[in-house]
N, C-alpha and C positions, 0 to 999 in steps of 0.2 A: 319114620316120618322126618322129612327134612326140616332144618331149623327155621326156614322162612315160610313154612306152611301157614295156611290161614288161621288155624287154631293157635299157633304160636304167636302170630302177629297180633291177634286179639288179646292174648294173654300178656304180651309185651306192652300193649297200649294200656291195658288195665293195671299193669304193675306201677303206674304212676299214682295209684291209690295205695297208701302205705300198708294197709293190711294184706293186700294182694302181693305187694313187693316182698313182704316178710314171708308170705306163704311160698312164693317162688323160690326164695333163698333157702327155705327149710326143706322143701320137698326135693329129694335126690333126683327124681326124673326130670324136673325142670331146671334144677341147679346146674346140670351138666350142659345145657344148651346155652352157648355163649351169648346169643342175642337176648335171650330172656334175662340172663344173669346181669348183663351190662345195663339194661334198662331198669332192672330192679335196684341195682346199686346206685345208678344215677338218680333215680327218683328219691331214694332215701337220703342221698347226699344233698339233693335240692331241698328236701324237707328240713334237714338240719340247717342249711344255709338260710332258708326263709325264716325259721323260728329264731335263729341266732341274730339275724339282722333286725327282726322286730324287737327282740329283747334289747339289743344295743340301742336302738332308737328310743325305746321306752326308758331305758336307763338314763339316757341323755335328758329326756323330759323330766325325770325325777330329780336329776342332779341340778338342772337349771330352772326348774319350775318354781322354786321358792324365791327367786330374784324378784324384787318389786318392779312392777310395770312390764319389764322385759320378759319375766317368767311367764306371765299370762299369754303373751303373744308367742313365745317359744313353745309353750305347752300345746297351744292350738295348732301351730305349724307342725310340730313333731307328731301330734295325733293324726294329722292329715298325711304326714310322711309314712307313718306305719300303715295306714290304709293303702296308700299308693304302692308301697313295697310289697304288701301281700297280694295286691292285684297284679303286680308285675310277676311275682313268683307263680301265681295261678296261670297267667298267660304263658309263661315259659313251660310249665308242666303240661298244659294243654298242647303246646307246640311239640313237646317231646312225645306225648301220647299219639298225636297224629302222625308224626314221622315214624314212630315205632310200628304203627299199624300199616304204614306203607312199606315196611320191611327195611328201613334205613336205620343206621346207628348214628344218630345225630349227637355229636359231642358238644356239650355246652362249654364255652371257652373258660369260664371261671372254675369249673369243676373237672375239666378234662384230665389234668395230670393226676388228681387224686383218685378219680374213678378208674382210670386205667391201671393205677397201682393196686387198687383194691381188686380189680378184675383179675390181674395176674396172680395176686395172692390167692384169691378164691379158686382159680383154675388149678394152681399147684396143690392147694389144700384139699379140694373136694373132687378133683378129677385126676387121680394119679396116673391114669392110663394115657393121658395126653402126651404127645411127643414133646420131649424137652430138647431144645436146640443144643447140638453138640458144641463143645468148646473148640476153638480153633487150635490146630496143632502147635505145640511150642517149638520154637526154633532151637535147633541143636547148636551148641557152642563148639567151636573147633578147639581141639586140644593143642596146646603149645602156644608159643608167643605169637602175637600179631605182627605182621610185617610193617 
């Protein structure tokens, strides 16, 4: 079955749900398909980013919430910021799921470098039959003094 077949595209879209993403990465049959593996890794990285951002905003609210007068307004503002952050991350994951269903590998700009690095590591680790690019030939040094 080709990697962009309908069943793989549906599974790539569903991999934006964390349990499905973990299942894709655990099952060897799906782990070897690059399109599925990429979207599963990207969705898990997006989940880590969304919870990390919410924790950071919550930590700021805890840190500045005890200030008189200003703390009340900052706590309310940061509570709203957590809600907006999670809504933004939900929208980004829905966008990723829709483009995965269309058969595209949409790279999210904030996570792109890390997801590609994870994908290369996973391909080497879990798909040893994949072709490894050959190293370029080394230049031979001439014997003797240079003119």
